[in-house]
C-alpha positions as CSV (number, residue, x, y, z in Angstrom):
1,M,24.9,51.5,7.2
2,Q,28.4,50.1,6.6
3,N,30.1,48.9,3.5
4,K,31.3,45.4,4.1
5,E,34.6,46.2,2.4
6,L,35.3,48.8,5.1
7,G,38.5,48.1,6.8
8,S,39.1,44.8,5.0
9,N,42.6,45.9,4.0
10,M,43.4,47.6,7.3
11,P,43.8,44.8,9.9
12,V,44.0,46.0,13.5
13,S,47.0,43.8,14.3
14,E,49.0,46.0,16.6
15,I,46.3,46.6,19.2
16,N,44.5,44.5,21.7
17,R,41.3,44.1,19.9
18,S,39.3,42.6,22.8
19,A,40.3,45.4,25.1
20,L,39.6,48.1,22.5
21,E,36.2,46.6,21.6
22,L,35.1,46.5,25.2
23,S,36.4,50.1,25.8
24,I,34.6,51.5,22.7
25,R,31.4,49.6,23.6
26,Q,31.4,51.0,27.2
27,Q,32.4,54.6,26.3
28,S,30.1,54.9,23.3
29,S,27.1,53.4,25.1
30,K,27.4,56.0,27.9
31,F,28.0,58.8,25.4
32,Y,25.1,57.8,23.2
33,S,22.7,57.7,26.1
34,S,23.6,61.2,27.3
35,L,23.7,62.5,23.7
36,S,20.2,61.3,22.9
37,A,18.8,63.0,26.0
38,R,20.3,66.4,24.9
39,H,19.7,66.0,21.1
40,A,16.2,64.5,20.9
41,H,16.1,64.6,17.1
42,L,19.7,63.7,16.2
43,F,19.0,59.9,15.9
44,A,15.9,58.5,14.3
45,D,13.7,55.8,15.8
46,V,13.9,53.5,12.9
47,Q,16.3,51.6,10.6
48,L,15.9,51.8,6.9
49,E,16.6,49.3,4.2
50,I,17.9,50.0,0.7
51,S,18.5,47.6,-2.2
52,A,21.8,46.3,-3.4
53,K,20.9,47.8,-6.8
54,Q,20.5,51.3,-5.2
55,L,23.8,50.9,-3.4
56,A,25.5,49.9,-6.6
57,Q,24.1,52.9,-8.5
58,M,25.3,55.3,-5.8
59,K,28.8,53.8,-6.0
60,A,28.7,54.0,-9.8
61,V,27.8,57.7,-9.6
62,I,30.6,58.4,-7.1
63,A,33.1,56.6,-9.3
64,A,32.0,58.5,-12.3
65,V,32.3,61.8,-10.5
66,E,35.8,60.9,-9.4
67,R,36.8,60.0,-13.0
68,V,35.5,63.3,-14.3
69,V,37.0,65.5,-11.6
70,A,40.4,63.9,-12.4
71,L,40.2,65.1,-16.0
72,P,42.8,67.7,-16.9
73,L,40.1,70.1,-18.3
74,W,37.9,69.8,-15.2
75,S,39.7,72.6,-13.3
76,S,41.2,75.8,-14.8
77,E,44.0,75.5,-12.2
78,P,45.7,72.1,-11.8
79,S,45.6,70.7,-8.3
80,C,48.9,71.3,-6.5
81,E,47.7,69.1,-3.5
82,K,48.4,65.4,-3.0
83,S,46.0,65.1,-0.2
84,K,42.5,63.9,-1.0
85,G,40.2,65.5,1.5
86,V,38.6,63.6,4.4
87,F,34.9,62.7,4.7
88,F,33.4,63.8,1.5
89,G,29.6,63.5,1.6
90,Y,27.7,62.4,-1.5
91,D,24.0,63.0,-0.7
92,F,21.3,61.0,-2.7
93,H,17.6,61.0,-3.0
94,L,16.3,57.4,-3.7
95,N,13.1,57.1,-5.6
96,D,11.5,55.2,-8.5
97,S,13.9,56.7,-11.0
98,G,16.9,55.4,-9.0
99,A,19.6,57.1,-6.9
100,N,19.8,60.9,-7.6
101,L,22.9,62.8,-6.5
102,I,21.6,66.0,-4.9
103,E,24.9,67.5,-3.9
104,I,28.5,66.8,-2.8
105,N,29.9,68.2,0.5
106,T,33.5,68.4,1.4
107,N,33.0,69.0,5.1
108,A,30.2,66.4,5.6
109,G,29.2,66.0,9.2
110,G,27.9,62.9,10.9
111,A,30.4,60.1,10.3
112,F,31.6,59.9,13.9
113,L,28.0,60.1,15.2
114,N,26.9,57.4,12.8
115,A,29.7,55.2,14.0
116,L,28.4,55.9,17.5
117,L,24.9,54.9,16.4
118,L,26.2,51.8,14.8
119,N,28.1,50.8,18.0
120,S,25.1,51.4,20.2
121,Q,23.3,48.5,18.5
122,Q,23.5,45.0,20.1
123,G,24.0,41.8,18.2
124,E,26.4,40.3,15.7
125,E,25.4,42.4,12.8
126,F,26.4,45.7,14.5
127,S,29.3,44.6,16.7
128,A,32.0,46.5,18.4
129,A,34.5,44.6,16.2
130,V,33.1,46.3,13.1
131,V,33.4,49.7,14.7
132,V,37.0,49.0,15.7
133,D,37.8,48.4,12.0
134,F,36.0,51.7,11.1
135,E,37.8,53.6,13.8
136,Y,41.1,52.3,12.5
137,S,40.1,53.3,8.9
138,I,39.4,56.8,10.1
139,V,42.8,57.1,11.8
140,E,44.5,55.7,8.7
141,M,42.6,58.2,6.5
142,F,44.0,61.2,8.4
143,R,47.4,59.6,8.6
144,N,47.3,59.0,4.8
145,E,46.4,62.6,4.2
146,W,49.5,63.5,6.2
147,R,51.8,61.0,4.5
148,L,50.7,62.2,1.1
149,E,51.9,65.7,1.9
150,R,54.6,65.2,4.5
151,G,56.0,61.7,3.9
152,D,57.3,59.8,7.0
153,V,57.2,62.7,9.4
154,P,55.0,61.7,12.3
155,L,51.5,63.2,12.7
156,T,51.3,64.4,16.3
157,T,48.8,67.3,16.7
158,I,45.4,67.8,15.1
159,A,43.1,70.8,15.5
160,I,39.3,70.3,14.9
161,I,38.3,73.8,13.7
162,D,34.9,75.4,13.4
163,E,33.4,78.8,14.3
164,Q,32.3,78.8,18.0
165,P,32.5,75.0,18.0
166,D,30.9,74.5,21.4
167,E,27.8,76.3,20.0
168,Q,27.4,74.0,17.0
169,Y,24.6,71.5,16.9
170,L,27.1,68.7,15.9
171,Y,29.6,69.7,18.6
172,P,29.3,66.2,20.2
173,E,30.9,64.9,17.0
174,F,33.9,67.1,17.6
175,V,34.2,65.5,21.0
176,L,34.1,62.0,19.5
177,A,36.7,62.9,16.9
178,Q,39.0,64.4,19.6
179,A,38.7,61.2,21.7
180,L,39.4,59.0,18.7
181,F,42.6,60.9,17.8
182,E,43.8,60.8,21.4
183,R,43.1,57.1,21.8
184,N,45.4,56.6,18.8
185,G,48.3,58.6,20.2
186,M,47.8,62.1,18.8
187,R,47.1,65.3,20.6
188,A,43.8,66.8,19.5
189,F,42.1,70.2,20.2
190,I,38.7,71.7,19.4
191,A,39.0,75.4,18.6
192,D,37.7,78.4,16.9
193,P,39.8,79.7,14.0
194,S,40.2,83.0,15.8
195,E,42.3,81.2,18.4
196,L,45.0,80.3,15.8
197,S,48.1,82.3,15.1
198,V,50.9,82.1,12.5
199,Q,54.5,82.1,13.7
200,A,57.7,81.7,11.7
201,D,57.7,78.0,12.0
202,G,54.0,77.2,11.6
203,L,50.4,77.5,12.8
204,Y,49.8,77.6,16.6
205,L,47.0,77.1,19.0
206,A,48.3,78.7,22.2
207,Q,51.7,77.0,22.7
208,H,50.8,74.0,20.5
209,K,52.1,73.8,17.0
210,I,49.4,72.3,14.8
211,D,50.3,69.7,12.2
212,L,46.9,69.1,10.6
213,V,43.6,71.0,10.7
214,Y,40.4,68.9,10.4
215,N,38.4,71.6,8.7
216,R,34.7,71.8,9.6
217,L,34.3,75.5,8.6
218,T,31.5,76.5,6.2
219,D,33.6,79.4,5.0
220,F,35.0,77.1,2.3
221,S,37.5,79.7,1.0
222,L,38.9,80.5,4.5
223,E,38.8,84.2,3.4
224,S,37.3,85.2,6.8
225,H,40.1,83.5,8.7
226,P,43.4,85.1,7.7
227,S,45.7,83.2,10.1
228,L,44.4,79.8,8.9
229,L,44.3,80.9,5.2
230,N,47.9,82.2,5.3
231,A,49.2,79.1,7.0
232,Y,47.4,77.0,4.4
233,R,48.7,79.0,1.5
234,S,52.3,78.9,2.8
235,N,52.1,75.2,3.4
236,Q,52.7,75.6,7.1
237,V,49.8,73.4,8.0
238,L,47.8,70.7,6.3
239,V,44.2,71.6,6.0
240,T,41.7,68.8,5.1
241,P,39.3,69.1,3.5
242,S,40.9,72.1,1.8
243,P,39.5,75.1,-0.2
244,Q,40.8,73.5,-3.3
245,A,38.8,70.3,-2.6
246,Y,35.7,72.4,-2.2
247,T,36.2,74.1,-5.5
248,R,36.8,70.9,-7.4
249,Y,33.9,69.0,-5.9
250,A,31.4,70.8,-3.7
251,D,30.8,74.2,-5.4
252,K,27.2,73.7,-6.7
253,R,28.1,75.0,-10.1
254,N,29.9,71.6,-10.6
255,L,26.4,70.0,-10.6
256,V,25.7,72.0,-13.7
257,R,28.7,70.5,-15.4
258,L,28.1,67.0,-14.1
259,S,24.6,67.0,-15.6
260,D,25.6,68.4,-19.0
261,A,26.3,65.5,-21.3
262,D,27.7,67.7,-24.1
263,L,30.0,69.6,-21.8
264,L,31.2,66.4,-20.2
265,A,32.1,65.0,-23.7
266,T,34.0,68.3,-24.4
267,L,36.0,67.8,-21.2
268,G,37.0,64.3,-22.3
269,A,34.7,62.2,-20.1
270,D,34.2,58.6,-21.3
271,E,30.8,57.4,-22.6
272,E,30.2,55.2,-19.5
273,S,30.8,58.1,-17.1
274,I,28.5,60.3,-19.1
275,R,25.8,57.7,-19.1
276,V,26.0,57.1,-15.4
277,L,26.0,60.8,-14.6
278,Q,23.0,61.5,-16.9
279,K,21.0,58.9,-15.1
280,G,22.2,59.8,-11.6
281,V,22.6,63.6,-11.5
282,P,19.4,65.6,-11.9
283,Q,19.7,68.4,-14.5
284,T,21.1,71.5,-12.9
285,R,21.3,75.0,-14.4
286,L,22.6,78.4,-13.5
287,I,20.0,81.0,-12.7
288,S,20.0,84.1,-14.9
289,E,17.9,87.2,-14.3
290,A,17.4,87.5,-18.0
291,D,15.3,84.3,-17.9
292,A,13.2,85.4,-15.0
293,E,9.8,84.8,-16.7
294,L,10.8,81.3,-17.8
295,W,12.1,80.4,-14.3
296,W,8.9,81.7,-12.7
297,N,6.7,79.7,-15.0
298,E,8.7,76.5,-14.5
299,R,9.5,77.0,-10.9
300,K,7.5,74.0,-9.6
301,Q,9.8,71.7,-11.5
302,W,13.0,72.9,-9.8
303,F,14.8,73.2,-6.4
304,F,16.8,76.4,-6.0
305,K,20.1,76.4,-4.2
306,P,22.7,79.1,-3.5
307,V,26.0,78.3,-5.2
308,S,28.0,78.5,-2.0
309,G,25.3,77.5,0.4
310,Y,25.5,74.7,3.0
311,G,23.1,72.8,5.2
312,A,20.1,73.7,3.0
313,K,20.5,77.4,4.0
314,G,18.8,79.6,1.5
315,A,17.5,76.6,-0.5
316,Y,13.9,76.5,-1.7
317,R,11.5,74.2,-3.5
318,G,10.1,76.0,-6.5
319,D,6.5,75.3,-5.6
320,K,7.0,77.1,-2.2
321,L,8.5,80.3,-3.7
322,T,7.0,83.7,-3.1
323,K,7.6,86.6,-5.4
324,R,9.8,88.2,-2.8
325,V,12.1,85.1,-2.4
326,F,12.1,84.6,-6.1
327,A,13.5,88.2,-6.6
328,E,16.2,87.4,-4.0
329,I,17.1,84.3,-6.0
330,L,17.4,86.2,-9.2
331,S,19.6,88.8,-7.7
332,G,21.8,86.2,-5.9
333,D,24.1,83.5,-7.1
334,Y,21.9,80.4,-7.5
335,V,21.5,77.2,-9.4
336,A,18.3,75.3,-10.0
337,Q,18.2,71.5,-9.8
338,R,15.4,69.6,-11.3
339,L,13.3,68.1,-8.5
340,A,14.1,64.6,-7.5
341,A,11.8,63.4,-4.8
342,P,13.4,62.0,-1.6
343,G,12.6,58.6,-0.3
344,E,9.7,58.2,2.2
345,C,9.0,55.9,5.1
346,S,6.1,55.6,7.5
347,M,6.4,55.7,11.3
348,A,3.8,54.9,13.9
349,E,4.5,58.0,16.1
350,T,0.8,58.2,17.2
351,S,-2.4,56.5,16.3
352,E,-1.9,57.9,12.8
353,P,1.2,56.8,10.8
354,V,3.6,59.7,10.1
355,T,5.4,59.9,6.8
356,L,9.0,61.1,6.9
357,K,11.3,61.9,4.0
358,Y,14.9,60.7,3.9
359,D,18.1,61.1,2.0
360,V,21.2,58.9,2.0
361,R,24.6,60.3,2.7
362,C,27.6,58.3,1.5
363,Y,30.8,59.2,3.4
364,V,33.6,58.9,0.9
365,Y,37.4,59.0,0.9
366,D,39.5,58.9,-2.2
367,G,36.5,57.6,-4.2
368,Q,35.7,54.8,-1.8
369,V,32.5,54.6,0.3
370,Q,33.5,54.3,4.0
371,L,30.1,54.5,5.6
372,F,26.5,55.3,4.6
373,A,23.5,56.5,6.6
374,A,20.1,58.0,6.2
375,R,18.8,61.3,7.4
376,L,15.0,61.4,8.2
377,Y,13.1,64.6,8.2
378,Q,9.9,66.6,7.4
379,G,9.7,69.8,5.5
380,Q,11.9,71.0,2.6
381,T,15.2,69.7,3.8
382,T,17.0,67.8,6.5
383,N,16.8,69.8,9.7
384,F,17.3,67.5,12.8
385,R,14.2,69.0,14.3
386,T,11.7,66.4,13.3
387,S,10.2,64.2,16.0
388,G,11.4,60.7,15.2
389,G,13.8,62.0,12.6
390,G,17.6,62.3,12.4
391,F,20.4,60.0,11.4
392,A,19.3,56.4,10.9
393,L,20.9,53.1,10.4
394,L,20.8,51.6,6.9
395,R,20.7,47.9,5.9
396,V,21.3,46.6,2.4
397,K,18.7,44.2,1.3
398,V,20.3,41.3,-0.5
């Protein structure tokens, strides 16, 4: 699950490693046990194996995306932000054709939970020492975001923001993030954006002035949250990942451009990037009502996704479409992505083996893979409702 390069340039020299390793092991073991009891399908019952070649292709696709997004012509508005955006999620389907990039998320969940899963394992391969390095790299990522925008001013207060956070299925991850920040000398709060207010000198949660917002909202533009949006626009608070990061990376219309070789060449992409993206990004097209008959006839070859959707909401396999849903797609704002089958694995849940699908999520910061994990499921998309499914450890077969 973990890139061996992770943390290699971030030595934990200023802390007592032995004490911290023991503390993390004890705390996470207790938390993992209680979490598993309450979230029966959050963690899978198996570990999966991918090849070094598959991992190399995923990294190559990620690097090519980064090169293309950095092109001056990629965005109509030049980026005014120096921060990179924490925990991007590059989601892949692995099959006989290789690694296929299904989508990019800029508020990808699961990294803290997968670190917890990693730390719950016994033995040398999955040791607390490895998790210490990962924890340190997470803290450094947030501090780097802050340094890029604010220089040497200390980062002291972080707000983890989502709508009704304690009602979210991944709320335990917010608790893990809060504990991590506080272990490393920062005040951290979990809050709904409605609890925030803008004052003359900044963004506040009650009496606490917020330096940085760890953004887990699915309103990517922040339009529904005026206090947070105003503070972000007036540079009174650092928001990561930001609306601008979403526009540049995660808007699903970007998949249309990333899979269009001619357009990429027009934007100034190099030949190697175009080659990698042609192989690694399934063809994606905008849906037009004018082509309704064509789309209906070819629907079984495509997967339909709302442009601003998240968590597979409103997404449909073409072979499952009804006329009613197809009409909604035509009148909505959708893209169609050519089907790329997910990986599959068998589990002996009962006397009869059960086949589960899986995708691979690469957690990425500034173009570098920090962590990768599988998500096992049945049905159209990941759902964390499948018996035996959920996040799973990944090993790279050498």
